[in-house]
N, C-alpha and C positions, 0 to 999 in steps of 0.2 A: 666623447665623454660628455659634451653639453648635452647631448641628446639623453645619455643616460640619466644625467643629474634632473633634467626636467622630469623624465618619466620617474624617477624616484619621488619628486617632489609631490605628481600627481598621484601616485600609488598612495603616500602617506597621508595625503589630503581625502583621499577617498576612503581610506581604511580608517580615519578617524571618524569621517561621516558615516561610514557603516556600522562602526562601532557604537557611536552615540545613537544611531538609529535603533541599534539592537537593545542598548541599555533603556531607551525611551520605550521601546514597545514592552521590554520586560516590566518596567516600572508601570506603565498602564495596566499590563494584564493583571499585575498585583492589585493594584488599586480597584481594578473593576471585580476581581475576585474577593476581596476583604468586603467591600459594599455589597457582593451578592451574597457572601456567608452570612455578613450581619443582618441582611435584609429577610434571609431565609429563617435564621433563627427566631428574629422578631415576629414574622408572620406565623410561625408556630407556637410563640408564645401568646400573641393574641387570640389565636383559635382556642388555646387552652382555659387561658385567663377570663374569656369573656362569661363563660358558663358559672363562674364562681359565684356561690349562693342559691343555685338553681335547686329547688326545693318541693314545690307543689306537684303531686303527681295522683293520678285519678284510681279510686279503687272500686272495683265492680261489686254493686250489690247483687241482691238476690230478690225474690218476689217479695219479700216483705221489707226490704232496705234498700233504698235507692242509691245510686252511684253516689259519692262522695270525694272531695280531695282532702288530702292529707298531708302533714309535712313531718320530716324527720328532724327530731331535735339535734342529732348528729351533725347537721350541717352547720350550726352555728358553733363559734368557738368555747364560747362558756357561758349559756344562758342562766346558769342558775348560780352563778359566781355573786361575792358580796357586792363585785358592782359588775352587773352582767354584761356580757360583751356577747351581742346578737349578731356580729358580722360573720363572715365566713372566710376572714384570711389574718394572717400574721407576718410582720415584716421584721426581720432582724437586721440590723444594720453591722456591716464588718469594713475595715480599711480595705481588703482586697476583694469586696464584692458583697451584694445584698442576697438575702436569701428571702425566698416568697413562698408562703404555702398558703393553699386555698382548697377549699372544702364545696362540694357539689353532688348532687345525685345524680346518678347515671339512670339513664329510661332505657327500656327495652322497645322493641320495633314498634310497639302498639302504644308508645307514651306512657307504658306504667312503671313502677318502681322497681330496680333493679338491684341497686347498691348504692351506698354512699361511698364516694372517693374523698381521699386527701392527695392533693398534687403537689410537689415542690419543686421549685427552680431556684438554683443556687451555684455559685462561682468557687471553685476550687482550683487553687493555683491558678492556671491559665486557660483553664475550660470552664463551660457552662454544662450543667448536668441537670437532668430531670429525674423525679422519682414519683412512684404512685403507688399507694396503699388503700385498700380495702377496708372500711371501716365497720361496715354491715353490708350484708347481702340477703337477699331475698331466698327463704327456704326452695331447695332443688335447684338453684343456680349455681353455677360454677364460677369462681373469680378467675378472670382471664389471667396468662401469664406476666404479662406487663403490669397488672395492676392486685398483686396477691394480697391474702390479708396478712402475711408476714413475711421476712426476709424480701425486703423490698430492693429491687434491682435499680441502680443508678446507671442511667443512660446518658452517656457523653453526648451533647446537642453539637457543640462546636468548640474548636482548639483555638489559639491563638487570641483570648480573648483580654484586653488590657482593662476593660472598665464593664460593668453590668450594675446599672442602679437603677431601682424602683422607687417612683415618687408617686405617693397617693394623692389623688385631687382633693383640694382643700373645698369643703362643701360651702355654700352660700351663709349658712349659719354654723356656727360652732360654740361649744360651750366655753367656760372658763372654769375657776377653781370654785365657784359658788352657784353658778347657774348653768342648768343643761342646756344643750341646743335646742331641745323641743320646749323649754319656756323661752329661751330667747326669741323664738320664731314666732310668739304670739304679739300680734301687733294690737288688736284688739278683743276683749276688753281692755281698759286701761287699768292694770294691776301694779301694786307694789311687788318688787322680787320676793319670793319666797312664798307667794299666796297660793293656799289650797285650793281657794274657788276663784270662780272670774266673775263677778256680778257686773250688769250693766242695766242701763236705763232706756227707754225707747220714749223720744220727745216728741210730741204731736207737733205738724205744722198745721196752721191755721190761718186763713184769712178771711172768711166770709163770704157772702153773695159776692159774685163779679158778674160784670155784664159779658166780659169776654174772656176766654182762658178757661183753666180749671177751678174749681172751687175747692180750697183744702179745708177739710172738717176737721175737728180735734175727735182724735179717738183717746179712748180711756185707756190707761194701763195699769196694771194692778201686779205687785204691790207698787204704791206711789213713789215710793224710792228706789225701785230698781232690786234686783236680786239676780239669780242664775237664770231665773224663769219670768217671762214679763207674758202678761195675758192681755190681749188687745180685745176691743169690743166697741160698739157705738158706731159698728159702719153702717153707710148709708148706701141705698141703690139707686141706679141710674134709671131704673123702670118707671115708667108713667102708667100708672094703673088706668087712669080713664081713658086714654087714647090707645092703650096696649101698645105704647112704642118706647122707644129709647130717648134719653136727654140727649139732643144733638147740640146744644151749645151749654157753656158753663159746667160741664161734668164734673161730679162729685168724686173727689178724690182723697182716700185717706193716706198721708204719709208720716212716717216717724222716723227720726234719725236717731242713730245710736251714739249716746252719752254716758258718761261715768255714774256709777251707781253710787248710792250713800253719802251724796252731797246736800241732804236736806230739802232739795228742790222738788217739794211734795203738791205745791200748786203752780201749776205752768203756765207762764203767760204767751203771748202771741208770738213773740220774738226770741224765746229763750231756746228755741232747737238753734239759731243763728249763733249764739253764744256759747251754749254749752255742748254742742255735737262735738265727738272727739274726732280732733283732726288729725288726719296722718297723711305720712310721706310716702309714696308708692315709688319704687325703684325699677326702671326699664329693664334693669339687669337681673331682676328677681323672677320669680312665679310666685303666684298666690294662692289661696284658697279660702272662699268663705264657705262655713259650714254652720249648720244650727239643725236643731231638731223641731219638728211639729207634730204633736202627739195628736190621734184621734179625738175628735170632738163631736159628741153624739147631738148637734144641733144644727143651725142653719147652713153652718159653714160647709156641711155635705153638699150643698146645693151647687158649688163652685162648679162651673163649665168651661174646662179649659178650651181656649182660642175665641171665648167669649169673654168670660171675666176676667179680670186682671190681678195678677199678685206678681211682684217682682222685689229683687234686692239689688242695687246697684251705688254708684257713688255720685254726690252732688258738690257743688262749691258751697261755701258758708253760707251764698245767698239763694241757694236753692236750684241753681241751673245745672244741667247736666254737662259733665266733663267730658269733651271730644276726646274719639277713640276708646271711650270705655263705657260698652253697653251695658244695658242691664240684664239681669238673668232672670228668667220666667220660672216660677214654680207654682205648685198648687196643694191644697190643704189635702189630707189624706182622706177619702171616702171610704175608708174600711179599716177595723183595728187591726188588720192582717199587714196593711202596709207598712214598711219601714218608715221611721218617722225621719231619718237622716236625709238631709239636701245639702250637697257639696257642690261648689262651682268653682273650677281653676281658671285662673288666666293669667297673662303677662301683659303689663301697660306697656303700650306702643311708645310712650313717653314718659318720661318721670314727670309725676305731679305732687304738688304741696299742698297742704290745709284740703284734704279730700276727707268728705264725710259720709259715712256708709248709711243708707236708708232704706227703709220698706216701703212700697207704694200699692195701694189695694183700689179697685175700682170694679163694684157688682152691678150686674145688669139683670140681676134675678129678680121675679116678681116679689119674692120674700128674702130680701137680703138679711144681712145682719150675721147672726152666731158669735161665736169667739174663736180666735186664734191664738194658739200659744207658743211663742218663741223659746226654745230651751238651749242652753249649751252653745250659744253664739260665739263665734270665734273668726277672726280674721288673721291668718298665718300666713308667714312665708314657709315655701316647702324647702326644708334644710338639703336635700338632695338634690333639686332640681339643676341647680347650676354650680359649676365648679370650675377652679383654674389650676394651674401648675407653677404660679408666681413664685411660691415658698417651697425651694428645693429642699428644705430640711423639715417640712412640716411632718411633723409626727403624732396622728390623731389620739386624741384622748379616748379611751376605752369606750365612753358613752357616745362618743362622735365617729366611731369606725364603722358603724351601721349606716352612716349618711354617706359615705365613700361611694362613688360610683363609678371611678376609672382609676386606671394607673397611666403613668408614663414611663416609658422603658428607654434606657439610654445603653448601647452596646457599641462597644469601640472594638475592633477587630484588626489586628495585623497580620499580613501574608507578604511574607519577602521582604520585609522592612516598610512595607507601605500599609497605611490604616486606612479602615472604612469605617463610618460612624452612622447609625440609625438612629432616629428619636420618632417612638413609636407610641401611640396612644391605645390603651385598650381598656375599652369600655366595660362594665361589669353591671348592668342594671339590675341584677337580681340580688345582688348584695344587701343584707339588711334584713329586718324581721318580716316587714308588710309588703314587699315588693316582688 
């Protein structure tokens, strides 16, 4: 009887251990299955959504017409509305799960236009569904069964879904009730909100002759009080005609600093550039663009020789020193009226900088220096769409800001056998927006 009792205890303990082991194994399998299902659904979502806004396609020309790139306006949600929506997505918030609709061009195997698709992901009850509709299709092409022109099929992607939440990325610059993101992104020129023009003034730096280091000489700028266009003249050359050589010491440099226009500062003194240059803060978390136009000028500016003569734009301190980590951008005046006038340079500061001034520098080594260089439509801008974050889970972009959204964050929670699996996935969509 003692033996039977001991054996019973052993069997009971072994049975409980086996039962616990079985339950643990089943729970583990369900947890792994839930995560596997959530991960697979998220991967499909990212692959599907990453093409949001794909729009540009090549059309073949003929002997008289060259190949060109075109865009279908159907890719945009509402480009002609009273408040234009040039994005390619819409989100509907619901208590039981979000709904996301995106548009994109479908290309054929040659990269040419085939159709415009509208794809939707949404949660209904405890399942995630996907549907696809063809909005427009190339003549002679048949819409595929999975993406017809009408009677869209709804395909169940995954069941047992507790949560399906889509969060748009918040761009680095967003608009508000009175000012759009495009206007708020302008760092220079300094303007009042609501301005329709963006004038600036170029302030010359000059020191006179020096025994060592560069000689900064005064360039003339016109109009004298600034404007949306500034013409620079009075350039000096570093070429020595008598010896047919270059000036080796005390090089002559024309340098102008960007300041505020319409201040009444028409007669510029030697240190006015230090006082009146527009001082800006550059954030290391943002991307910036310097852009301006240089129209063709039929004068000695056409003698500019890249690699020998020097023209650059960059940042200086209020005392004229270069800023560590911020290199100048080289450019050249157009030598033909067929050249595009726009010059644009993008950069990201390695460190945040305060009180930086934007300056243009010129040095000529041509025998016949001089000429005139005109700077039009000068801007320093933050790139609205270059950076984004998901800190604001309730972010609902304004219509004018949707075009700057470049990613979604997806959260899926799936339950299998009472065990949950959760996946948090980012889906970049760089083509969303009118110009990308």
